[in-house]
DRENDO-1510 file (C-alpha; in Angstrom, 1 decimal, always signed):
<recs>
REC; n; res; u; v; w
REC; 1; MET; +18.4; +19.9; +29.1 .
REC; 2; ALA; +19.1; +18.1; +32.4 .
REC; 3; SER; +22.1; +18.8; +34.6 .
REC; 4; LYS; +25.2; +16.7; +34.4 .
REC; 5; GLY; +24.4; +15.3; +37.8 .
REC; 6; ASP; +21.2; +13.8; +36.3 .
REC; 7; GLY; +23.2; +12.2; +33.5 .
REC; 8; THR; +24.2; +14.3; +30.4 .
REC; 9; ARG; +21.3; +14.5; +28.0 .
REC; 10; HIS; +22.7; +15.5; +24.7 .
REC; 11; PRO; +20.1; +15.7; +21.9 .
REC; 12; ILE; +19.3; +12.3; +20.1 .
REC; 13; ASN; +19.7; +12.3; +16.4 .
REC; 14; ASP; +20.9; +8.7; +15.7 .
REC; 15; LEU; +21.1; +5.3; +17.4 .
REC; 16; ARG; +24.4; +5.9; +19.1 .
REC; 17; SER; +23.2; +9.1; +20.8 .
REC; 18; ALA; +20.1; +7.2; +22.0 .
REC; 19; LEU; +22.3; +4.5; +23.5 .
REC; 20; GLU; +24.4; +7.1; +25.2 .
REC; 21; ARG; +21.3; +8.5; +26.8 .
REC; 22; LEU; +20.3; +5.1; +28.1 .
REC; 23; ARG; +23.7; +4.5; +29.7 .
REC; 24; HIS; +22.9; +7.2; +32.1 .
REC; 25; HIS; +19.8; +5.3; +33.3 .
REC; 26; PRO; +20.6; +2.1; +35.3 .
REC; 27; GLY; +18.9; -1.0; +34.2 .
REC; 28; GLN; +17.9; +0.2; +30.7 .
REC; 29; LEU; +20.9; -1.1; +28.6 .
REC; 30; ILE; +23.3; -4.0; +29.1 .
REC; 31; GLU; +26.2; -5.2; +26.9 .
REC; 32; THR; +27.9; -8.6; +26.7 .
REC; 33; ASP; +31.1; -9.8; +25.1 .
REC; 34; VAL; +30.2; -13.5; +25.5 .
REC; 35; PRO; +30.1; -15.1; +22.0 .
REC; 36; ILE; +26.6; -15.4; +20.6 .
REC; 37; ASP; +25.3; -17.2; +17.5 .
REC; 38; PRO; +22.8; -15.1; +15.6 .
REC; 39; ASP; +21.1; -18.3; +14.5 .
REC; 40; GLY; +18.5; -18.8; +17.2 .
REC; 41; GLU; +20.7; -18.2; +20.2 .
REC; 42; LEU; +20.5; -14.4; +20.3 .
REC; 43; ALA; +16.7; -14.5; +20.3 .
REC; 44; GLY; +16.7; -17.3; +22.8 .
REC; 45; VAL; +18.7; -15.3; +25.2 .
REC; 46; TYR; +16.8; -12.1; +24.8 .
REC; 47; ARG; +13.5; -13.9; +25.3 .
REC; 48; ARG; +14.4; -14.3; +29.0 .
REC; 49; VAL; +16.2; -11.0; +29.4 .
REC; 50; GLY; +13.7; -8.5; +28.1 .
REC; 51; ALA; +11.4; -9.5; +25.1 .
REC; 52; GLY; +8.1; -9.3; +26.9 .
REC; 53; GLY; +4.9; -8.8; +24.8 .
REC; 54; THR; +3.3; -11.9; +23.4 .
REC; 55; VAL; +6.5; -14.0; +23.5 .
REC; 56; GLU; +6.2; -17.6; +24.7 .
REC; 57; ARG; +6.5; -17.7; +28.5 .
REC; 58; PRO; +8.8; -17.4; +30.5 .
REC; 59; THR; +9.6; -13.9; +29.3 .
REC; 60; ARG; +9.8; -10.4; +30.9 .
REC; 61; ILE; +10.2; -6.8; +30.2 .
REC; 62; GLY; +13.9; -5.9; +30.8 .
REC; 63; PRO; +16.8; -3.9; +29.4 .
REC; 64; ALA; +17.9; -3.4; +25.9 .
REC; 65; MET; +20.9; -5.6; +25.1 .
REC; 66; ILE; +24.0; -5.2; +22.8 .
REC; 67; PHE; +25.8; -8.4; +21.8 .
REC; 68; ASN; +29.4; -7.3; +21.0 .
REC; 69; ASN; +30.8; -10.7; +20.0 .
REC; 70; VAL; +28.7; -12.2; +17.2 .
REC; 71; LYS; +30.1; -15.5; +16.0 .
REC; 72; GLY; +31.4; -15.2; +12.4 .
REC; 73; TYR; +31.0; -11.4; +12.2 .
REC; 74; PRO; +34.1; -9.7; +13.8 .
REC; 75; GLY; +33.5; -6.0; +14.2 .
REC; 76; SER; +29.7; -6.2; +14.0 .
REC; 77; ARG; +27.4; -5.8; +17.0 .
REC; 78; VAL; +23.7; -6.6; +17.4 .
REC; 79; LEU; +21.2; -4.6; +19.4 .
REC; 80; VAL; +17.9; -5.9; +20.5 .
REC; 81; GLY; +15.1; -4.4; +22.6 .
REC; 82; LEU; +15.8; -0.7; +22.2 .
REC; 83; VAL; +12.1; +0.2; +22.5 .
REC; 84; ALA; +10.9; -2.9; +24.3 .
REC; 85; SER; +9.8; -0.8; +27.3 .
REC; 86; ARG; +7.5; +2.1; +27.5 .
REC; 87; LYS; +9.6; +3.6; +30.1 .
REC; 88; ARG; +12.7; +3.4; +27.9 .
REC; 89; VAL; +10.9; +5.1; +25.0 .
REC; 90; GLY; +10.0; +7.9; +27.4 .
REC; 91; ILE; +13.6; +8.3; +28.4 .
REC; 92; MET; +14.6; +8.7; +24.8 .
REC; 93; PHE; +11.7; +11.0; +24.0 .
REC; 94; ASP; +12.1; +13.2; +27.0 .
REC; 95; THR; +8.6; +12.3; +28.1 .
REC; 96; PRO; +7.0; +10.5; +31.1 .
REC; 97; PRO; +5.7; +7.1; +29.9 .
REC; 98; ASP; +2.1; +7.9; +30.6 .
REC; 99; GLU; +2.3; +11.1; +28.4 .
REC; 100; LEU; +3.8; +9.4; +25.3 .
REC; 101; THR; +0.4; +9.3; +23.6 .
REC; 102; ARG; +0.2; +13.2; +23.7 .
REC; 103; LYS; +3.8; +13.4; +22.6 .
REC; 104; ILE; +2.9; +11.4; +19.5 .
REC; 105; PHE; -0.2; +13.5; +19.1 .
REC; 106; ASP; +1.9; +16.6; +19.0 .
REC; 107; ALA; +4.2; +15.1; +16.4 .
REC; 108; ILE; +1.3; +14.4; +14.1 .
REC; 109; ASN; +0.4; +18.1; +14.2 .
REC; 110; HIS; +3.9; +19.5; +14.1 .
REC; 111; GLY; +5.7; +17.2; +11.5 .
REC; 112; MET; +8.9; +18.4; +9.8 .
REC; 113; SER; +9.9; +17.2; +6.3 .
REC; 114; PRO; +13.3; +15.5; +5.9 .
REC; 115; ILE; +16.2; +17.4; +4.3 .
REC; 116; ASP; +18.9; +16.3; +1.9 .
REC; 117; VAL; +22.5; +16.4; +2.9 .
REC; 118; GLY; +25.8; +15.7; +0.9 .
REC; 119; PRO; +28.0; +12.7; +1.2 .
REC; 120; GLU; +30.2; +14.5; +3.8 .
REC; 121; GLU; +27.4; +14.0; +6.3 .
REC; 122; ALA; +26.7; +10.4; +5.3 .
REC; 123; LYS; +27.8; +8.5; +8.4 .
REC; 124; CYS; +26.0; +5.5; +6.9 .
REC; 125; GLN; +28.6; +5.3; +4.1 .
REC; 126; GLU; +31.8; +5.2; +6.0 .
REC; 127; VAL; +32.3; +1.6; +4.7 .
REC; 128; ILE; +30.9; +0.5; +1.3 .
REC; 129; TYR; +30.4; -2.9; -0.1 .
REC; 130; ARG; +29.3; -3.1; -3.7 .
REC; 131; ALA; +27.5; -6.2; -5.2 .
REC; 132; THR; +29.7; -5.8; -8.3 .
REC; 133; ASP; +32.6; -7.1; -6.2 .
REC; 134; PRO; +33.0; -10.8; -7.0 .
REC; 135; ASP; +33.5; -11.6; -3.3 .
REC; 136; PHE; +30.2; -9.8; -2.3 .
REC; 137; ASP; +28.0; -11.9; +0.0 .
REC; 138; MET; +25.6; -10.0; +2.4 .
REC; 139; ARG; +25.3; -13.2; +4.4 .
REC; 140; LYS; +29.0; -12.8; +5.4 .
REC; 141; ILE; +28.8; -9.0; +5.9 .
REC; 142; LEU; +25.6; -8.6; +8.2 .
REC; 143; PRO; +24.6; -11.0; +11.0 .
REC; 144; ALA; +20.9; -11.3; +10.1 .
REC; 145; PRO; +19.4; -13.3; +13.0 .
REC; 146; THR; +16.9; -16.2; +13.0 .
REC; 147; ASN; +14.4; -16.1; +15.9 .
REC; 148; THR; +13.5; -19.8; +16.0 .
REC; 149; ASP; +14.5; -23.2; +14.5 .
REC; 150; GLU; +11.4; -23.0; +12.4 .
REC; 151; ASP; +12.3; -19.7; +10.7 .
REC; 152; ALA; +12.3; -19.7; +6.9 .
REC; 153; GLY; +15.8; -18.2; +7.0 .
REC; 154; PRO; +17.7; -15.3; +8.5 .
REC; 155; TYR; +15.6; -12.0; +8.7 .
REC; 156; PHE; +16.3; -8.4; +8.9 .
REC; 157; CYS; +13.5; -7.5; +11.4 .
REC; 158; MET; +14.1; -3.7; +11.8 .
REC; 159; GLY; +14.8; -2.8; +8.2 .
REC; 160; LEU; +13.1; +0.5; +7.4 .
REC; 161; VAL; +12.3; +0.3; +3.6 .
REC; 162; LEU; +12.4; +3.7; +1.9 .
REC; 163; ALA; +11.1; +4.2; -1.6 .
REC; 164; SER; +9.7; +6.9; -3.8 .
REC; 165; ASP; +7.1; +7.2; -6.5 .
REC; 166; PRO; +7.4; +10.0; -9.1 .
REC; 167; GLU; +3.7; +11.0; -8.6 .
REC; 168; LEU; +2.9; +9.8; -5.1 .
REC; 169; GLY; +5.9; +10.8; -3.1 .
REC; 170; THR; +8.0; +9.0; -0.5 .
REC; 171; ASN; +7.1; +6.3; +2.0 .
REC; 172; VAL; +8.9; +4.4; +4.7 .
REC; 173; THR; +7.8; +1.2; +6.4 .
REC; 174; ILE; +9.1; -1.9; +8.1 .
REC; 175; HIS; +8.6; -5.2; +6.3 .
REC; 176; ARG; +9.6; -8.9; +6.7 .
REC; 177; LEU; +12.9; -9.3; +4.9 .
REC; 178; CYS; +14.2; -12.8; +4.5 .
REC; 179; VAL; +17.8; -13.4; +3.2 .
REC; 180; GLN; +17.8; -15.9; +0.4 .
REC; 181; ASP; +21.2; -15.7; -1.3 .
REC; 182; LYS; +24.3; -13.6; -1.4 .
REC; 183; ASP; +22.4; -10.7; -3.0 .
REC; 184; ARG; +18.7; -11.5; -2.8 .
REC; 185; MET; +16.0; -11.1; -0.2 .
REC; 186; THR; +12.2; -11.7; -0.4 .
REC; 187; ILE; +9.9; -9.0; +1.0 .
REC; 188; PHE; +6.5; -9.6; +2.5 .
REC; 189; PHE; +3.8; -6.9; +2.2 .
REC; 190; ALA; +0.7; -7.0; +4.3 .
REC; 191; PRO; -2.3; -5.9; +2.3 .
REC; 192; GLY; -2.6; -2.1; +1.8 .
REC; 193; ARG; +1.0; -1.2; +2.4 .
REC; 194; HIS; +2.0; +2.0; +0.5 .
REC; 195; ILE; +5.4; +0.8; -0.8 .
REC; 196; ASP; +3.7; -2.2; -2.3 .
REC; 197; ALA; +1.4; +0.3; -4.2 .
REC; 198; PHE; +4.7; +1.9; -5.4 .
REC; 199; ARG; +6.0; -1.5; -6.4 .
REC; 200; GLN; +2.9; -2.4; -8.3 .
REC; 201; ARG; +2.9; +0.9; -10.2 .
REC; 202; ALA; +6.6; +0.3; -11.2 .
REC; 203; GLU; +5.9; -3.3; -12.1 .
REC; 204; ALA; +3.0; -2.2; -14.4 .
REC; 205; LYS; +5.5; -0.2; -16.4 .
REC; 206; GLY; +8.1; -3.1; -16.4 .
REC; 207; GLU; +10.4; -1.2; -14.1 .
REC; 208; SER; +12.1; -2.2; -10.8 .
REC; 209; LEU; +11.4; -0.1; -7.7 .
REC; 210; LYS; +14.6; +1.4; -6.1 .
REC; 211; VAL; +14.8; +1.1; -2.4 .
REC; 212; THR; +17.1; +1.5; +0.6 .
REC; 213; ILE; +16.7; -0.6; +3.7 .
REC; 214; ASN; +17.8; +1.5; +6.7 .
REC; 215; MET; +18.8; -0.2; +10.0 .
REC; 216; GLY; +20.2; +1.1; +13.3 .
REC; 217; LEU; +18.2; +4.4; +13.7 .
REC; 218; ASP; +17.1; +7.0; +16.1 .
REC; 219; PRO; +14.0; +5.3; +17.6 .
REC; 220; ALA; +11.9; +8.3; +16.7 .
REC; 221; ILE; +12.3; +7.3; +13.0 .
REC; 222; HIS; +11.2; +3.7; +13.6 .
REC; 223; ILE; +8.1; +4.7; +15.6 .
REC; 224; GLY; +7.3; +7.5; +13.2 .
REC; 225; ALA; +7.4; +5.1; +10.3 .
REC; 226; GLU; +4.6; +2.9; +11.9 .
REC; 227; PHE; +1.8; +5.4; +11.3 .
REC; 228; GLU; -0.8; +4.3; +8.8 .
REC; 229; ALA; -3.8; +5.7; +6.8 .
REC; 230; PRO; -5.8; +7.7; +7.3 .
REC; 231; THR; -3.4; +9.5; +9.6 .
REC; 232; THR; -0.8; +9.1; +6.9 .
REC; 233; PRO; -2.4; +8.8; +3.5 .
REC; 234; LEU; -0.8; +7.3; +0.4 .
REC; 235; GLY; +2.3; +9.4; -0.4 .
REC; 236; TYR; +2.6; +10.9; +3.0 .
REC; 237; ASP; +6.3; +10.8; +4.1 .
REC; 238; GLU; +6.3; +9.3; +7.6 .
REC; 239; LEU; +9.8; +10.7; +8.2 .
REC; 240; ARG; +7.9; +13.9; +9.0 .
REC; 241; MET; +6.7; +12.2; +12.1 .
REC; 242; ALA; +10.2; +11.6; +13.4 .
REC; 243; GLY; +10.9; +15.3; +12.6 .
REC; 244; GLY; +7.9; +16.2; +14.6 .
REC; 245; ILE; +9.0; +14.1; +17.6 .
REC; 246; ARG; +12.5; +15.6; +17.6 .
REC; 247; GLN; +11.6; +19.0; +16.2 .
REC; 248; GLU; +14.6; +18.5; +13.9 .
REC; 249; PRO; +14.4; +17.1; +10.3 .
REC; 250; VAL; +15.7; +13.7; +9.4 .
REC; 251; LYS; +18.8; +13.9; +7.2 .
REC; 252; LEU; +18.8; +12.0; +3.9 .
REC; 253; VAL; +21.6; +11.2; +1.4 .
REC; 254; ASP; +21.7; +9.8; -2.1 .
REC; 255; GLY; +22.5; +6.0; -2.3 .
REC; 256; VAL; +25.8; +5.0; -3.8 .
REC; 257; SER; +24.3; +2.4; -6.2 .
REC; 258; VAL; +20.6; +3.2; -6.7 .
REC; 259; ALA; +18.5; +6.4; -7.3 .
REC; 260; ALA; +17.0; +6.3; -3.8 .
REC; 261; LYS; +17.6; +8.2; -0.6 .
REC; 262; ALA; +19.1; +6.7; +2.5 .
REC; 263; ILE; +19.0; +7.8; +6.1 .
REC; 264; ALA; +22.3; +9.6; +6.6 .
REC; 265; TYR; +22.9; +8.7; +10.2 .
REC; 266; ALA; +21.9; +5.0; +9.8 .
REC; 267; GLU; +24.2; +2.2; +11.1 .
REC; 268; VAL; +23.6; +0.0; +8.1 .
REC; 269; VAL; +21.9; +0.6; +4.7 .
REC; 270; ILE; +21.2; -2.1; +2.2 .
REC; 271; GLU; +20.6; -0.6; -1.3 .
REC; 272; GLY; +18.7; -2.5; -4.0 .
REC; 273; GLU; +15.7; -2.8; -6.3 .
REC; 274; ILE; +12.5; -4.8; -6.1 .
REC; 275; LEU; +12.5; -6.7; -9.4 .
REC; 276; PRO; +9.4; -6.6; -11.6 .
REC; 277; ASP; +7.5; -9.8; -12.2 .
REC; 278; VAL; +9.9; -12.0; -10.1 .
REC; 279; ARG; +8.5; -14.1; -7.2 .
REC; 280; GLU; +10.1; -16.6; -4.9 .
REC; 281; GLU; +9.3; -18.9; -2.1 .
REC; 282; GLU; +10.0; -17.4; +1.3 .
REC; 283; ASP; +11.2; -20.8; +2.8 .
REC; 284; GLN; +13.0; -21.9; -0.3 .
REC; 285; ASN; +16.2; -22.8; +1.6 .
REC; 286; THR; +14.6; -24.5; +4.6 .
REC; 287; HIS; +11.1; -25.7; +3.6 .
REC; 288; THR; +9.9; -25.3; +7.2 .
REC; 289; GLY; +6.5; -24.0; +6.1 .
REC; 290; HIS; +6.9; -21.1; +8.6 .
REC; 291; ALA; +8.2; -17.6; +8.2 .
REC; 292; MET; +9.1; -16.1; +11.5 .
REC; 293; PRO; +7.3; -15.3; +14.8 .
REC; 294; GLU; +4.9; -12.5; +14.2 .
REC; 295; PHE; +3.6; -9.9; +16.6 .
REC; 296; PRO; +0.4; -11.9; +17.6 .
REC; 297; GLY; +2.7; -14.6; +19.1 .
REC; 298; TYR; +2.4; -17.2; +16.4 .
REC; 299; ASP; +4.8; -18.3; +13.6 .
REC; 300; GLY; +3.6; -16.8; +10.4 .
REC; 301; ASP; +3.1; -19.1; +7.4 .
REC; 302; ALA; +5.9; -19.0; +4.8 .
REC; 303; ASN; +4.6; -17.3; +1.6 .
REC; 304; PRO; +5.0; -19.3; -1.6 .
REC; 305; SER; +5.3; -16.3; -3.9 .
REC; 306; LEU; +7.0; -13.0; -2.6 .
REC; 307; PRO; +8.6; -10.1; -4.5 .
REC; 308; VAL; +12.4; -10.2; -4.6 .
REC; 309; ILE; +14.9; -7.4; -3.7 .
REC; 310; LYS; +18.1; -7.6; -5.7 .
REC; 311; VAL; +20.9; -6.1; -3.5 .
REC; 312; THR; +23.2; -3.6; -5.2 .
REC; 313; ALA; +25.3; -2.4; -2.2 .
REC; 314; ILE; +25.7; -2.4; +1.5 .
REC; 315; THR; +26.9; +0.7; +3.3 .
REC; 316; THR; +27.7; +0.9; +7.0 .
REC; 317; ARG; +29.2; +3.0; +9.7 .
REC; 318; LYS; +32.6; +1.8; +11.1 .
REC; 319; ASN; +32.0; -1.0; +13.7 .
REC; 320; PRO; +28.3; -1.0; +12.9 .
REC; 321; ILE; +25.4; -1.9; +15.2 .
REC; 322; LEU; +22.7; -4.1; +13.5 .
REC; 323; GLN; +19.4; -3.6; +15.2 .
REC; 324; THR; +16.8; -6.4; +15.4 .
REC; 325; LEU; +13.8; -7.4; +17.5 .
REC; 326; VAL; +12.3; -10.6; +18.8 .
REC; 327; GLY; +9.1; -10.8; +16.7 .
REC; 328; PRO; +6.2; -10.9; +19.2 .
REC; 329; GLY; +7.9; -8.9; +21.9 .
REC; 330; GLU; +7.2; -5.7; +23.6 .
REC; 331; GLU; +9.4; -3.8; +21.0 .
REC; 332; HIS; +6.7; -4.4; +18.5 .
REC; 333; VAL; +4.2; -3.0; +21.0 .
REC; 334; SER; +6.1; +0.3; +21.2 .
REC; 335; LEU; +6.7; +0.5; +17.4 .
REC; 336; ALA; +3.1; -0.2; +16.4 .
REC; 337; GLY; +1.3; +0.8; +19.5 .
REC; 338; LEU; +2.5; +4.4; +20.1 .
REC; 339; PRO; +1.4; +5.4; +16.6 .
REC; 340; THR; -1.9; +3.6; +17.1 .
REC; 341; GLU; -2.5; +5.6; +20.3 .
REC; 342; GLY; -1.5; +8.9; +18.7 .
REC; 343; SER; -3.7; +8.4; +15.6 .
REC; 344; ILE; -6.8; +7.5; +17.6 .
REC; 345; TYR; -6.3; +10.2; +20.2 .
REC; 346; ASN; -5.7; +12.8; +17.4 .
REC; 347; ALA; -9.0; +11.8; +15.6 .
REC; 348; LEU; -11.1; +11.6; +18.7 .
REC; 349; ASN; -9.8; +14.9; +20.0 .
REC; 350; ASP; -10.8; +16.5; +16.7 .
REC; 351; ALA; -14.3; +14.9; +16.8 .
REC; 352; MET; -14.9; +15.2; +20.5 .
REC; 353; PRO; -12.6; +17.8; +22.1 .
REC; 354; GLY; -11.7; +17.0; +25.7 .
REC; 355; PHE; -13.9; +13.9; +25.9 .
REC; 356; VAL; -11.1; +11.3; +25.5 .
REC; 357; THR; -8.5; +11.4; +28.3 .
REC; 358; GLY; -6.3; +8.4; +27.3 .
REC; 359; VAL; -5.6; +5.7; +24.7 .
REC; 360; TYR; -3.4; +2.7; +25.4 .
REC; 361; ALA; -2.5; +0.0; +22.7 .
REC; 362; HIS; -2.1; -3.0; +25.0 .
REC; 363; SER; +0.8; -5.4; +24.8 .
REC; 364; ALA; -1.6; -8.4; +24.5 .
REC; 365; GLY; -2.6; -7.1; +21.1 .
REC; 366; GLY; +1.0; -6.5; +20.0 .
REC; 367; GLY; +0.2; -2.7; +19.8 .
REC; 368; LYS; -2.4; -3.3; +17.1 .
REC; 369; PHE; -5.3; -5.6; +18.1 .
REC; 370; LEU; -6.3; -4.4; +21.5 .
REC; 371; SER; -6.7; -0.8; +22.8 .
REC; 372; ILE; -8.1; +0.7; +25.9 .
REC; 373; LEU; -10.0; +4.0; +25.6 .
REC; 374; GLN; -10.6; +6.2; +28.6 .
REC; 375; CYS; -13.2; +8.9; +28.6 .
REC; 376; LYS; -14.7; +11.5; +30.8 .
REC; 377; LYS; -18.5; +11.3; +31.1 .
REC; 378; THR; -20.3; +14.4; +32.3 .
REC; 379; ASN; -24.0; +13.5; +31.5 .
REC; 380; SER; -26.1; +10.6; +30.4 .
REC; 381; PHE; -25.7; +11.5; +26.8 .
REC; 382; ASP; -22.0; +10.5; +27.2 .
REC; 383; ASP; -23.1; +6.9; +27.7 .
REC; 384; GLY; -23.7; +6.9; +23.9 .
REC; 385; ARG; -20.9; +9.2; +23.0 .
REC; 386; ILE; -18.3; +6.8; +24.5 .
REC; 387; ARG; -19.6; +4.0; +22.2 .
REC; 388; GLN; -19.5; +6.5; +19.2 .
REC; 389; ALA; -15.9; +7.2; +20.2 .
REC; 390; ALA; -15.2; +3.5; +19.9 .
REC; 391; LEU; -16.6; +3.3; +16.4 .
REC; 392; LEU; -14.5; +6.2; +15.4 .
REC; 393; ALA; -11.4; +4.5; +16.8 .
REC; 394; PHE; -12.1; +1.4; +14.5 .
REC; 395; GLY; -12.4; +3.7; +11.6 .
REC; 396; VAL; -9.2; +5.5; +12.3 .
REC; 397; TYR; -7.2; +2.2; +12.8 .
REC; 398; SER; -8.5; -0.6; +10.7 .
REC; 399; GLU; -6.4; -3.3; +12.3 .
REC; 400; LEU; -7.9; -2.7; +15.7 .
REC; 401; LYS; -9.9; -5.8; +16.8 .
REC; 402; ASN; -11.0; -5.2; +20.4 .
REC; 403; LEU; -11.6; -2.0; +22.3 .
REC; 404; ILE; -12.2; -1.7; +26.1 .
REC; 405; LEU; -13.9; +1.5; +27.4 .
REC; 406; ILE; -13.0; +2.6; +30.9 .
REC; 407; ASP; -13.8; +5.6; +33.3 .
REC; 408; GLU; -11.3; +8.1; +34.5 .
REC; 409; ASP; -10.8; +6.5; +37.9 .
REC; 410; VAL; -9.3; +3.3; +36.3 .
REC; 411; ASP; -5.6; +3.1; +35.6 .
REC; 412; ILE; -5.4; +2.6; +31.8 .
REC; 413; PHE; -1.9; +1.0; +32.0 .
REC; 414; ASP; -2.8; -1.4; +34.8 .
REC; 415; THR; -4.3; -4.6; +33.4 .
REC; 416; ASP; -5.6; -5.7; +36.8 .
REC; 417; ASP; -7.5; -2.4; +37.2 .
REC; 418; VAL; -8.9; -2.7; +33.7 .
REC; 419; LEU; -10.1; -6.3; +34.4 .
REC; 420; TRP; -11.6; -5.1; +37.7 .
REC; 421; ALA; -13.6; -2.6; +35.7 .
REC; 422; MET; -14.7; -5.2; +33.2 .
REC; 423; THR; -15.7; -7.5; +36.1 .
REC; 424; THR; -17.7; -5.0; +38.2 .
REC; 425; ARG; -18.9; -2.5; +35.6 .
REC; 426; MET; -19.9; -4.6; +32.7 .
REC; 427; GLN; -22.7; -7.0; +31.9 .
REC; 428; GLY; -22.0; -9.3; +28.9 .
REC; 429; ASP; -25.6; -9.1; +27.5 .
REC; 430; THR; -25.8; -5.3; +27.4 .
REC; 431; ASP; -22.2; -4.0; +27.4 .
REC; 432; ILE; -20.5; -6.1; +24.7 .
REC; 433; ILE; -21.1; -4.9; +21.2 .
REC; 434; THR; -19.9; -6.9; +18.1 .
REC; 435; ILE; -19.5; -5.7; +14.6 .
REC; 436; PRO; -19.2; -8.7; +12.2 .
REC; 437; ALA; -17.0; -9.3; +9.1 .
REC; 438; VAL; -14.9; -6.1; +9.1 .
REC; 439; SER; -11.4; -5.7; +7.6 .
REC; 440; GLY; -8.7; -6.6; +10.1 .
REC; 441; HIS; -5.2; -8.2; +9.8 .
REC; 442; VAL; -4.1; -11.3; +8.0 .
REC; 443; LEU; -1.6; -12.3; +10.8 .
REC; 444; ASP; -4.3; -13.1; +13.3 .
REC; 445; PRO; -4.9; -16.8; +12.8 .
REC; 446; SER; -8.5; -16.5; +14.0 .
REC; 447; GLN; -9.4; -14.0; +11.2 .
REC; 448; ASN; -10.0; -16.8; +8.7 .
REC; 449; PRO; -13.1; -18.5; +7.3 .
REC; 450; ASP; -11.7; -21.8; +8.5 .
REC; 451; TYR; -12.1; -20.4; +12.1 .
REC; 452; ASN; -15.4; -18.7; +11.5 .
REC; 453; PRO; -17.3; -19.6; +8.3 .
REC; 454; ARG; -19.2; -16.3; +8.5 .
REC; 455; LEU; -16.0; -14.4; +7.6 .
REC; 456; PRO; -15.9; -13.5; +3.9 .
REC; 457; ALA; -12.0; -13.8; +3.6 .
REC; 458; LYS; -8.8; -14.2; +5.5 .
REC; 459; GLY; -7.9; -11.0; +7.3 .
REC; 460; THR; -11.6; -10.1; +8.2 .
REC; 461; THR; -12.8; -10.3; +11.7 .
REC; 462; ALA; -15.6; -9.5; +14.2 .
REC; 463; LYS; -14.7; -6.4; +16.1 .
REC; 464; THR; -15.8; -6.1; +19.7 .
REC; 465; ILE; -16.4; -3.2; +22.1 .
REC; 466; PHE; -16.3; -4.0; +25.8 .
REC; 467; ASP; -18.0; -1.0; +27.6 .
REC; 468; ALA; -16.6; -1.3; +31.2 .
REC; 469; THR; -17.8; +2.3; +32.1 .
REC; 470; VAL; -20.4; +3.1; +34.7 .
REC; 471; PRO; -23.8; +4.4; +33.4 .
REC; 472; PHE; -23.8; +8.0; +34.2 .
REC; 473; HIS; -27.0; +7.9; +36.3 .
REC; 474; LEU; -25.4; +5.3; +38.6 .
REC; 475; LYS; -22.1; +7.0; +39.0 .
REC; 476; ASP; -22.5; +7.5; +42.7 .
REC; 477; LYS; -23.1; +3.8; +43.3 .
REC; 478; PHE; -19.7; +2.9; +41.8 .
REC; 479; GLU; -17.4; +5.2; +43.7 .
REC; 480; ARG; -14.2; +3.5; +44.7 .
REC; 481; ALA; -13.2; +3.3; +48.4 .
REC; 482; HIS; -10.9; +6.1; +49.2 .
REC; 483; PHE; -7.7; +6.0; +51.4 .
REC; 484; ARG; -5.8; +8.7; +53.0 .
REC; 485; ASP; -2.9; +10.0; +50.9 .
REC; 486; ILE; +0.1; +9.4; +53.2 .
REC; 487; ASP; +3.8; +9.9; +52.1 .
REC; 488; PRO; +5.2; +6.3; +52.6 .
REC; 489; ARG; +8.9; +7.1; +52.1 .
REC; 490; PRO; +9.8; +7.6; +55.7 .
REC; 491; TYR; +8.3; +4.2; +56.6 .
REC; 492; ALA; +9.9; +2.2; +53.8 .
REC; 493; PRO; +13.0; +4.1; +52.4 .
REC; 494; GLU; +14.6; +0.9; +51.1 .
REC; 495; LEU; +11.8; +0.6; +48.4 .
REC; 496; ASN; +12.7; +4.0; +46.8 .
REC; 497; LEU; +9.0; +4.7; +46.4 .
REC; 498; GLU; +7.8; +7.8; +44.5 .
REC; 499; TYR; +5.6; +10.3; +46.1 .
REC; 500; PRO; +4.4; +13.7; +44.5 .
REC; 501; VAL; +5.8; +16.7; +46.2 .
</recs>
């Protein structure tokens, strides 16, 4: 634990302790009391402050931001951008940004199951609103934002849905939740999501699926929840990942209105049930034809038939902080990308110990579609091994679309350096490998037979390997120019440059 002179670093176990950590790091968190409308204004402001990612330009990577004066919602605050920076995630995970992949790798192998606690520890239940109250209206309780004027409606963008199946276990995932009425939301499931499998099993029996939607969390919980199969198979409780990151179990409490668990230290919990055999239009109140901005940078299409969550209660902490994100921003890159990196690194380290030295899920792919793989070649056989590593990566993370292979002397996090390697160490006719018609992700608009008639269905894609590594027998022909390593600090102290001691 750091000294007080370095900023008191108490353990992080909820959102408020994470924010307190950031307050000791200048430039990582700002607050404003200027009134803000959650309908379009909040996202419009943060686009220019710190959204980054694939957001429409101009945008930038900047601080997280708390809006303390939300129009129409006295006492409520909205936080955006908590993990919209790799450096910020490193601060909250006690890890340098370039070592986060290994931090996540360690969490995979040292997970800790959540534990149950009693209502006396349920910070999330300090204030309770029950849907049986005749005045209940979640639209007046929680300031769900809209991102753009084309959104189907207000969305909870950082709602961690928690549900259990009596035979398969417990699962947590983040889904698109559109507020439709005072006590109804639609929920969008991308194909293959585990909670959707739970829902289908319940629906086949004519039963609803009881859920809690948890918001305002320790960032380790949100990032841990984004792991996918095969790293986390059906029924695996992703809350174990957060326990592995913190080396402390996540605490759960019984819901007040449904037979489902809630995260005890959440800022906000919505309790409810996914109704069997009920479907509604996502844009029923606006008819825009659009849903909301998704991580690839485009507005998703409004779905004409989605499952419905009937809300039974809302519980909050006092003066709660509702957490949201700007859909295509850097926040999604951290949420999806760090688990992508950890999953790929874990699998390749098992298959080829020591060969893979780095994995980076690039911002341009929203943390899902584009990754960079760095390997250490020691002989000519490794020219083939590195391409085998790429194939394994596609098998580990099915939504990955493009993969760039680089050598150890290229900075995996520096896009200019990666493009330099692609420019000087790659020939298109020998070093680009495509794999046609493989399962991908439905939110990429190019993954559609309308775009490429050779694709069998929406959500299938050609996957591409860009081998920007030097053939081993030519390694001495591609050695970079070397410069003297001189400490620059005495010559430019005003730049506050770092130099290893």
